[in-house]
Structure formats: structure tokens, C-alpha cells
C-alpha positions as CSV (number, residue, x, y, z in Angstrom):
1,M,23.5,-86.1,-9.6
2,K,21.0,-86.2,-6.7
3,T,22.4,-82.9,-5.4
4,F,22.0,-81.3,-8.8
5,L,18.4,-82.4,-9.2
6,R,17.5,-81.4,-5.7
7,G,18.9,-77.9,-6.1
8,S,17.1,-77.5,-9.5
9,R,13.8,-78.6,-8.0
10,I,14.2,-76.2,-5.0
11,L,15.0,-73.3,-7.4
12,Q,12.0,-74.2,-9.6
13,A,9.6,-74.4,-6.6
14,L,10.9,-71.1,-5.2
15,M,10.5,-69.2,-8.4
16,L,7.1,-70.7,-9.1
17,A,5.8,-69.6,-5.7
18,L,7.2,-66.2,-6.3
19,V,5.5,-65.9,-9.7
20,L,2.2,-67.2,-8.3
21,G,2.4,-64.7,-5.4
22,M,3.0,-61.8,-7.7
23,A,0.3,-62.8,-10.1
24,A,-2.2,-63.1,-7.3
25,S,-1.4,-59.7,-5.8
26,P,-0.8,-57.0,-8.3
27,L,0.1,-53.5,-7.2
28,Q,-2.6,-52.3,-4.8
29,A,-3.2,-49.0,-3.0
30,E,-1.4,-48.8,0.4
31,R,-1.9,-46.6,3.4
32,L,0.4,-43.7,3.3
33,R,1.8,-44.5,6.7
34,E,3.3,-47.7,5.1
35,L,5.1,-45.7,2.5
36,A,6.3,-42.6,4.3
37,D,7.1,-41.1,7.7
38,F,6.9,-37.6,9.1
39,A,10.3,-36.0,9.5
40,G,11.5,-36.1,13.1
41,V,9.1,-38.8,14.2
42,R,11.6,-41.6,14.7
43,D,13.3,-43.8,17.3
44,N,16.6,-42.8,19.0
45,A,19.2,-45.4,20.0
46,L,20.4,-45.6,23.6
47,V,23.4,-47.5,25.0
48,G,24.9,-48.0,28.4
49,Y,27.5,-50.0,30.3
50,G,26.6,-51.8,33.5
51,L,27.0,-54.8,35.8
52,V,25.0,-58.0,36.2
53,V,25.2,-59.6,39.6
54,G,23.7,-62.8,41.2
55,L,25.1,-65.2,38.6
56,D,25.7,-68.8,39.8
57,G,29.4,-68.9,39.2
58,T,29.1,-68.2,35.5
59,G,30.3,-64.6,35.5
60,D,33.4,-63.0,34.2
61,Q,36.8,-64.3,35.2
62,T,38.4,-61.1,36.5
63,M,41.9,-62.1,35.5
64,Q,40.9,-62.2,31.8
65,A,38.4,-59.3,32.1
66,P,40.0,-56.8,34.5
67,F,37.4,-54.1,33.6
68,T,34.7,-56.0,35.5
69,G,36.7,-55.7,38.8
70,Q,37.4,-52.0,38.1
71,S,33.7,-51.3,37.4
72,L,32.7,-53.1,40.6
73,T,35.3,-51.2,42.7
74,N,34.1,-47.8,41.3
75,M,30.5,-48.8,42.0
76,L,31.3,-49.8,45.6
77,S,33.2,-46.6,46.2
78,Q,30.1,-44.6,45.2
79,L,28.1,-46.6,47.8
80,G,30.6,-45.7,50.5
81,I,32.6,-49.0,50.5
82,T,36.4,-48.8,50.0
83,V,38.3,-51.7,48.5
84,P,41.9,-51.7,49.5
85,P,44.3,-51.0,46.6
86,G,45.8,-54.2,45.1
87,T,43.0,-56.4,46.3
88,N,42.5,-59.3,43.9
89,M,38.8,-60.0,43.8
90,Q,38.1,-63.4,42.4
91,L,34.6,-62.7,41.3
92,R,32.5,-65.3,39.6
93,N,29.0,-63.9,40.1
94,V,29.5,-60.6,38.3
95,A,29.5,-59.8,34.6
96,A,30.1,-56.6,32.6
97,V,27.4,-56.0,30.0
98,M,26.3,-53.5,27.4
99,V,22.7,-52.4,27.5
100,T,20.9,-51.2,24.4
101,A,17.4,-49.8,23.9
102,D,15.3,-47.8,21.4
103,L,13.7,-44.6,22.7
104,P,10.4,-44.2,20.7
105,P,9.2,-40.8,19.6
106,F,7.1,-38.7,22.0
107,S,8.4,-40.7,25.0
108,R,7.8,-38.9,28.3
109,P,9.6,-39.3,31.7
110,G,8.2,-42.3,33.6
111,Q,7.5,-44.5,30.5
112,R,9.0,-48.0,30.4
113,L,11.3,-49.3,27.7
114,D,12.3,-52.9,26.8
115,I,16.1,-53.4,26.9
116,N,18.6,-55.9,25.6
117,V,21.6,-56.9,27.8
118,S,24.8,-58.5,26.2
119,S,27.9,-59.7,27.9
120,V,31.2,-58.0,26.9
121,G,33.5,-60.3,29.0
122,N,34.0,-64.0,29.2
123,A,30.8,-64.8,31.3
124,R,29.5,-68.3,30.4
125,S,25.9,-67.4,31.2
126,L,23.7,-64.5,32.4
127,R,20.9,-66.7,33.5
128,G,19.5,-65.7,36.9
129,G,21.3,-62.4,36.9
130,T,20.1,-58.9,38.0
131,L,21.2,-55.8,36.1
132,L,22.2,-53.0,38.4
133,M,21.2,-49.4,37.8
134,T,22.6,-48.4,34.4
135,P,22.4,-45.0,32.7
136,L,21.4,-45.2,29.0
137,K,22.8,-42.4,26.9
138,G,22.0,-41.1,23.5
139,A,24.4,-40.0,20.7
140,D,24.7,-36.5,22.4
141,G,26.1,-38.1,25.6
142,D,23.1,-37.2,27.7
143,T,21.3,-39.7,29.9
144,Y,17.7,-40.4,28.7
145,A,16.8,-43.5,30.7
146,I,17.8,-45.7,33.6
147,A,17.9,-49.5,33.3
148,Q,17.6,-52.1,36.1
149,G,15.9,-55.4,36.6
150,N,16.1,-59.2,36.4
151,L,17.2,-60.8,33.1
152,L,15.3,-63.3,31.0
153,V,17.7,-65.5,29.2
154,S,16.2,-67.9,26.7
155,G,19.3,-70.1,26.3
156,A,20.2,-73.1,28.6
157,G,23.2,-75.3,29.1
158,A,24.8,-77.9,31.2
159,E,28.3,-79.4,31.7
160,A,29.8,-82.4,33.5
161,G,32.8,-84.5,33.3
162,G,34.4,-82.3,30.6
163,S,31.4,-82.5,28.3
164,S,28.8,-79.7,27.8
165,V,25.6,-79.1,25.9
166,Q,24.0,-75.7,25.1
167,I,20.7,-74.6,23.6
168,N,20.5,-71.1,22.2
169,Q,22.7,-68.3,23.4
170,Q,23.3,-67.6,27.1
171,A,25.6,-64.5,26.9
172,G,22.6,-62.2,26.3
173,G,19.2,-61.5,27.7
174,R,16.2,-59.2,27.7
175,I,14.3,-57.2,30.3
176,S,10.7,-56.3,29.4
177,G,10.1,-52.8,30.7
178,G,13.6,-52.8,32.2
179,A,14.3,-49.1,31.6
180,M,12.5,-46.0,32.7
181,V,12.6,-42.8,30.7
182,E,14.1,-39.9,32.6
183,R,14.4,-37.3,29.8
184,E,12.4,-36.7,26.7
185,V,13.8,-35.8,23.2
186,P,12.7,-32.3,22.2
187,L,10.5,-32.5,19.1
188,Q,8.5,-29.6,17.8
189,L,6.3,-30.7,14.8
190,G,5.0,-27.8,12.7
191,A,6.9,-25.2,14.7
192,N,7.5,-23.2,11.5
193,G,4.0,-22.1,10.9
194,G,2.6,-25.6,10.7
195,V,4.9,-26.8,8.0
196,L,5.5,-30.6,8.0
197,D,7.8,-32.7,5.9
198,L,6.7,-36.2,4.8
199,Q,9.6,-38.5,3.8
200,L,9.1,-41.5,1.6
201,K,10.8,-44.7,2.8
202,E,11.9,-45.4,-0.8
203,S,12.9,-42.5,-3.0
204,D,10.8,-42.5,-6.2
205,F,9.6,-39.4,-8.2
206,G,6.5,-41.2,-9.5
207,T,5.4,-42.2,-6.1
208,A,6.1,-38.7,-4.8
209,R,3.9,-37.3,-7.5
210,Q,1.0,-39.7,-6.7
211,V,1.3,-38.9,-3.0
212,V,1.0,-35.2,-3.7
213,Q,-2.1,-35.8,-6.0
214,A,-3.8,-38.0,-3.4
215,I,-3.3,-35.5,-0.6
216,N,-4.4,-32.5,-2.6
217,N,-7.4,-34.3,-4.0
218,D,-8.5,-35.4,-0.5
219,F,-8.2,-31.9,1.0
220,G,-9.5,-30.1,-2.0
221,W,-6.7,-27.5,-2.1
222,P,-2.9,-27.6,-2.6
223,V,-1.8,-28.7,0.8
224,A,1.2,-30.8,-0.4
225,A,4.1,-30.0,-2.7
226,A,7.0,-32.3,-3.6
227,Q,10.5,-31.1,-2.8
228,D,12.3,-34.0,-4.5
229,G,11.9,-37.7,-5.0
230,R,11.6,-38.4,-1.3
231,T,10.4,-35.3,0.6
232,I,6.9,-33.8,0.4
233,R,6.2,-30.6,2.2
234,L,2.8,-30.1,3.8
235,Q,1.1,-27.0,5.0
236,G,-0.6,-28.1,8.2
237,P,-2.6,-26.3,10.9
238,A,-0.9,-24.2,13.5
239,D,-3.0,-25.6,16.3
240,P,-1.5,-28.8,17.9
241,N,-4.8,-30.6,18.1
242,D,-5.8,-29.8,14.6
243,R,-2.3,-30.8,13.5
244,V,-2.7,-34.2,15.0
245,N,-6.0,-34.7,13.2
246,F,-4.4,-33.5,10.0
247,M,-1.4,-35.9,10.3
248,A,-3.8,-38.8,11.1
249,R,-5.9,-38.0,8.0
250,V,-2.8,-37.9,5.8
251,E,-1.4,-41.2,7.2
252,N,-4.6,-43.1,6.4
253,L,-4.8,-41.9,2.7
254,R,-4.4,-44.8,0.2
255,V,-1.8,-44.4,-2.5
256,T,-0.8,-46.8,-5.3
257,P,3.1,-46.7,-5.4
258,N,5.0,-47.0,-8.6
259,E,6.3,-50.4,-9.6
260,A,9.8,-51.1,-8.2
261,P,12.6,-51.0,-10.7
262,A,13.8,-54.3,-12.1
263,K,16.2,-56.0,-9.7
264,V,17.8,-59.4,-9.1
265,V,19.2,-60.0,-5.6
266,L,21.9,-62.7,-5.3
267,N,23.0,-63.9,-1.9
268,S,26.4,-65.6,-2.4
269,R,26.5,-67.0,1.2
270,T,23.1,-68.8,1.1
271,G,22.7,-69.4,-2.7
272,S,19.4,-67.5,-2.7
273,V,18.2,-65.9,-6.0
274,V,15.3,-63.5,-5.9
275,L,13.8,-61.6,-8.9
276,N,11.0,-59.0,-8.8
277,S,8.2,-58.8,-11.3
278,S,9.9,-56.2,-13.5
279,V,12.8,-58.4,-14.6
280,T,12.9,-59.2,-18.3
281,L,15.3,-61.0,-20.6
282,R,16.3,-60.1,-24.1
283,R,17.1,-62.9,-26.5
284,A,20.3,-64.6,-25.8
285,A,22.0,-68.0,-26.2
286,V,23.4,-69.8,-23.1
287,A,25.4,-73.0,-22.8
288,H,25.6,-74.5,-19.3
289,G,27.4,-77.6,-18.1
290,N,28.8,-78.8,-14.8
291,L,32.4,-79.9,-14.3
292,S,32.9,-82.5,-11.5
293,I,36.1,-84.0,-10.2
294,I,35.9,-87.4,-8.4
295,I,38.8,-88.5,-6.2
296,D,38.5,-92.1,-5.0
297,T,41.2,-93.6,-2.7
298,D,41.4,-97.3,-2.0
299,F,43.7,-98.5,0.8
300,Q,45.4,-101.8,0.3
301,V,47.6,-103.8,2.7
302,S,51.1,-104.9,1.6
303,Q,52.0,-108.1,3.4
304,P,55.6,-109.5,3.3
305,A,56.4,-113.1,2.7
306,P,56.5,-115.5,5.7
307,F,59.8,-115.3,7.7
308,G,60.7,-112.3,5.6
309,E,62.2,-109.2,7.1
310,G,59.7,-106.8,5.5
311,E,56.9,-104.8,7.3
312,T,53.2,-104.8,6.8
313,V,52.2,-101.4,5.4
314,V,49.1,-99.7,4.1
315,V,49.4,-98.6,0.4
316,P,46.9,-96.0,-0.8
317,D,45.6,-96.4,-4.4
318,T,44.2,-93.1,-5.6
319,D,42.0,-92.7,-8.8
320,I,41.1,-89.3,-10.1
321,E,38.3,-88.9,-12.6
322,V,37.0,-85.7,-14.3
323,E,33.5,-85.6,-15.6
324,Q,31.8,-82.8,-17.6
325,Q,28.2,-82.8,-18.5
326,E,27.3,-82.2,-22.1
327,A,26.0,-78.7,-22.8
328,S,24.5,-77.1,-25.8
329,L,23.4,-73.6,-26.6
330,M,19.9,-72.8,-25.5
331,M,17.8,-69.8,-26.4
332,V,16.6,-67.7,-23.4
333,E,14.1,-64.9,-23.6
334,G,11.4,-63.5,-21.4
335,A,9.0,-60.6,-21.6
336,D,7.7,-61.0,-18.1
337,L,8.7,-62.8,-14.9
338,T,6.9,-66.1,-15.8
339,D,8.8,-66.3,-19.1
340,V,12.1,-65.5,-17.3
341,V,11.6,-68.2,-14.8
342,N,10.7,-70.8,-17.4
343,A,13.7,-69.8,-19.5
344,L,16.1,-70.1,-16.5
345,N,14.6,-73.4,-15.3
346,A,15.1,-74.8,-18.8
347,L,18.9,-74.5,-18.3
348,G,18.7,-77.0,-15.4
349,A,21.1,-74.9,-13.3
350,T,21.6,-75.1,-9.5
351,P,21.2,-71.8,-7.6
352,N,25.0,-71.3,-7.5
353,D,25.3,-71.9,-11.2
354,L,22.4,-69.6,-11.8
355,M,24.2,-66.7,-10.1
356,A,27.1,-67.0,-12.7
357,I,24.6,-67.3,-15.6
358,L,22.7,-64.1,-14.5
359,E,25.9,-62.2,-14.1
360,A,26.9,-63.3,-17.6
361,L,23.5,-62.3,-19.0
362,K,23.8,-58.9,-17.4
363,A,27.3,-58.4,-18.9
364,A,25.9,-59.4,-22.3
365,G,23.1,-56.9,-22.1
366,S,20.3,-59.6,-22.1
367,L,19.2,-59.2,-18.4
368,R,17.2,-56.0,-18.1
369,A,17.6,-55.6,-14.3
370,E,20.0,-54.3,-11.7
371,L,22.1,-57.0,-10.0
372,E,22.5,-56.7,-6.2
373,I,25.0,-59.1,-4.6
374,L,24.7,-59.6,-0.8
């Protein structure tokens, strides 16, 4: 019963906070840079394979991770050092890692990037290690940056006498400014006579129409035209400097987006239930009751008589009881989010029970919203 009440109170507090937050902040105008991006202005993912050295005996065990030894042999051969074939290098201070980074738009050679380093073998910790020069490649296979540097690992651990303790994760680290850009991504904005494409982050025809109206009203002539529910084509200046000023002016325009469609998000792993302000309920009757099974086992000792030949044994006595809470049909209806929350709270359901109720209401046609289950 305590668990049931606690879950109901948490759900009620969560929904009340959501309602108050939405009531206090109705739809407001937002800067266009928060709603859309110019086509081509984006990050590019980079990845590379490298070696971390200088570990204090916490590196890969080469018997279980043979690729670490192979990588080290190849690297040493490039440095003019030949390792005899068949040599079994018992390395404990080296670890094979994957290096990832994001290459921002308009990056130029010589700029620094932050990188993440993650172990791919069985290294216990990368603390104190140094990443050797690692090429970072893009999706086209070309090298765009070179990574190298000392790792910063936030995790820590200790072990002694067969016992160990660990705080956070030690098989990954980060190097701030650990990569240097060697090659830029070609990007020509407005190369086709100054034409630019503005892409909304969320496809919506109403928002696209309002963006077009806001841009054209600000410039005083038809600069923008919607291509579909996401793309808006702009006729920008041909001169690069004027184009930058044009794009900055467009990004700082304020537009009021359309209200998002009604949606309920259910997270089956955490039991979270989130409703947006557009959710409504048509009249429906719901009966909700919990079924609980209680298994109680009492262990008793069977003692034989004095001088008997019997044995003392433990005898389990199991009692199984099934309880079901009484439930009656309750009317639920809500024209806005506040009414919906009050109607659902009146059922006294836990978040997990509420998921099943919402799915049933959706199937019955009462819940006027899209269900998204994570």
C-alpha cells in the first residue's frame, strides 16, 4: 500500500508541475535560429583507431586482445623498429582505443577539437595514459584531423586482497583540444546565385508559413518561399559579406511556432509518463483495480523424540494469498491538460498502471493524442 501511495503522489506532483509550467509559459515567439538551420551548416562525425600508452599496468592483456599487439608492431615498424616474428609481447601499459570527435562547420586547418577516447579491449583503466598520434577520418574515408595528447579520466578505482571499488567509468576519457584540424570540409553557401535553404528542425506546414511571412515582412519584399513543410528557400545576396549579414538577420527574427500536436510519451523502462498541453480526453468510463499476490513462507523445525532414530529437519510452511482492490467505473473527461491530469489522478493509478489505462483509452477513442512508447 505504501508503494502504491508513493507512486500516485509522485505522478500527481509530476503532472502538477508540468501543468503549472505550461500555464506560466504559453507559446512565445522564438528566435529563428532555435527553430531552423541553414542547409549544409552542420557538424561532421570523425572516428579513428589508436593506441594509449603509459598506463600503470592497467592496459590490454594481449592474449585476450591480440589486435593491440598487432597495432603496436605496425606502429613500431613505421618508426624503424623491427619486432622479430613470433615475439609474444606481454604488454600491460598499452590499450587499443577508438577516438571520436565532431568537426564543426567552417572549421579551418589548425583549429583544435575536443575528442573522446574509449577502450575497445579489456583495459581496466585509461587513467594516466597518453594517446599517440591518431588520424581521424570522415564518412568518405579521408583524414580531417590528427589526435594526440594526455587523457583526462573522471573515474577512479582501487583493489586489494581480491576486493575492488570503482567510482564512475575508467575505460574512457576525454582530451580537451586533443585534435588538430588538417583538412576543411568544402562548403559553398549561396553558390547558386545566392540561393539558401532554411530547414526547420521540426516539420510543420503552419510554422513554415509563419517563418515565410516573418522573413518577407522584415525585408519588405518576397525573399522567402516555402518548398514544403520543412524547407524554406531564400534569395540571398551574391556577395559573401552581404550574405553573412543576411543570414544573421534571418536567424535573429522572432517567430511564434505552431502548437505541437497532441502527444503522450510513455517510457516503459523508467515508468515515466509525459503529456503535452494539447492532450484532451473525450468522455469515457474506466475501472481500475490492483491485483496483488502475497507469498509468505514460515520455516519450522521438526524435532524427533528422544532416543529416536529420526533426524532434525526444517519444514517450510507456505501460505499464498491473493488480494484484489475494489474498483468501480469512474467517468474521465478533459478539455484541456489540467482536466486530463485531474481525471487521471482521480483513478489513483501508479505510473505503470497509468500506461495501460492510457493505451486502453487510446484504443477506445477517448484519448485524443498520439501515443509514443520508448
